C-alpha positions in Angstrom: -51.4 30.2 -55.3 -53.3 29.1 -52.3 -53.5 25.3 -51.9 -53.2 24.4 -55.5 -50.2 22.2 -56.4 -47.3 23.8 -58.3 -48.0 21.4 -61.1 -51.2 23.3 -61.9 -49.0 26.2 -63.0 -46.4 24.3 -65.0 -46.3 24.4 -68.7 -47.4 20.8 -69.7 -44.9 20.9 -72.6 -42.1 20.6 -70.0 -43.4 17.2 -69.1 -42.7 17.7 -65.4 -39.0 18.6 -66.0 -39.1 21.6 -63.8 -36.8 22.5 -60.8 -39.5 22.7 -58.2 -37.5 25.1 -55.9 -36.8 27.6 -58.7 -40.3 27.3 -60.1 -41.9 28.0 -56.7 -39.6 31.0 -56.1 -40.3 32.5 -59.6 -44.1 31.9 -59.2 -44.1 33.7 -55.9 -42.4 36.7 -57.5 -45.0 36.6 -60.3 -47.9 36.5 -57.9 -46.6 39.6 -56.2 -46.3 41.4 -59.6 -50.0 41.0 -60.3 -51.2 42.2 -56.9 -54.5 44.2 -57.1 -53.0 47.2 -55.4 -49.8 48.8 -56.8 -48.7 49.1 -53.1 -48.5 45.3 -52.9 -46.4 45.0 -56.1 -42.6 44.9 -55.9 -40.4 47.4 -57.8 -38.7 46.2 -60.9 -35.4 46.5 -59.0 -36.7 44.0 -56.4 -38.0 41.7 -59.1 -34.6 41.6 -60.8 -32.9 41.2 -57.5 -35.1 38.2 -56.6 -34.8 36.6 -60.0 -31.0 37.0 -59.8 -31.0 35.3 -56.4 -33.0 32.4 -57.9 -30.4 32.1 -60.7 -27.5 32.2 -58.3 -29.1 29.6 -56.1 -29.6 27.4 -59.1 -26.0 27.8 -60.2 -24.8 26.9 -56.7 -26.9 23.7 -56.7 -25.7 22.7 -60.1 -22.0 23.1 -59.0 -22.7 20.8 -56.0 -24.4 18.3 -58.3 -21.5 18.3 -60.7 -19.0 17.9 -57.8 -21.0 15.0 -56.4 -21.2 13.3 -59.7 -17.5 13.8 -60.3 -16.6 12.4 -56.9 -18.9 9.4 -57.2 -17.9 8.3 -60.7 
């Protein structure tokens, strides 16, 4: 990824409606998956584990957002 902004990797059809935290985490996993050497690539188990972590983190953030909205409305 280097110094390029995340927006360079986003699908333009999403019109910027991307959770930056999740997108960056998933992009980092993807970059590891295409390493030149197989020694640098994660196992499929690790990929699933990392993607599951991203999903759980997203769910946790959404719960906090819903609670915040509920309390402040």
